[in-house]
N, C-alpha and C positions, 0 to 999 in steps of 0.2 A: 644321640645313644644315651640309654639309660643307665641307671645304677642299680644293680641286683644284690639282693641280701642271699648269701649261702650259708649253709649249716652242712658241717662235716659229721656224719653220724658216728664214725669211729670215735673221734676225739671230742665231739660236742663243741668244736670250735666255730664261732659266728664271725663272718667277715662281708665287708661290701666290695663291689668291684665294678668299675665302668667299663662296659662293653656292649658290642652290637648283639643283637638277639641270636645270629648265628654262631658267634662265640661262645654265648651262654649255652646254647644247645649242644654243642660240640663239648663243652667241658663237663655238662651233666651226663652226656650219653658215654664219654670215655671214661669218667669216673662215676660208678654208681653209688659210691658211698657219700657223694656230695649232692646234696639237694638245693634247689632253688625256693627260698622261703618267700612265697609270693605275699602271703598275707600274714604278718606277725601280729598286727594289730587291725582294727576296722578302720578304714578311711574316714578322715574327719572332713564334715562339710559345714560351711559357713555361709552365710547369707539367707536372703529370704526365700529363694528358689525351693527349700526343702519342704516347706508345706504348701507350694503351688501358689503362694502368695503373688512372686515376681517381684523384681526390684522395684524400689521406692524411686519415684520422679521427683525432681526438685522443683521450685517454683519458678526458677528462670527456664527450664524447659516447657513448662506449662505456658508461661508469657509468650515464649517465642511461637509456640503452636498457636496461641490466640491472635498473634500478629499475622501468621501466615493464612488463619481462618478468615481474618478480616480482607484479606487480598483475594479471597477465593469465597464468596459468600454463597454459592450455590453446592459447594462441595460437602462430601460427608465429614471431612475434618471440621466445618464450620459447624454442623449440626453437633458434633462431639464436643469441641472446645468452646462453641459459642463466642463469637467475636467480642471484642471489648467495646466496638462501638455502639452506642445508643443508637437505635432505629427507632425512627418515627413511628406513628401508629398507622400511618398509611402503608409503610413499607411491611410492617408486621402482617396487616390484612393482606396485602398483596402475596407475601410470602406463602400465607396459610391458603389462599386460594389456589396458588400454584402447586402445592404439596398435594391440596385435595384432589385435584385433576391431574396428579403425576407427570407435571411439566418439569419439575425440577428433578 
């Protein structure tokens, strides 16, 4: 159940109450001088998602993704995170030929 902010228009009194939505609606319907103050101030946002940047990923997560990519070399995850294993020249050439012919 949420906490609601109320304002009494007759006395100017402000208070908060913890109640269900139906209780809040019945209170405001039965008492027209009491208003629900929905937005006294603008909501505060924090973190990176405000500008569309997205959350930052720590190095431990990236390392784990590289380990998974090493286990699945033909997956899209492998092409994104590029495994840590050093590939031989032959493996690199073979992979490029397979990509060229859309086998992978």
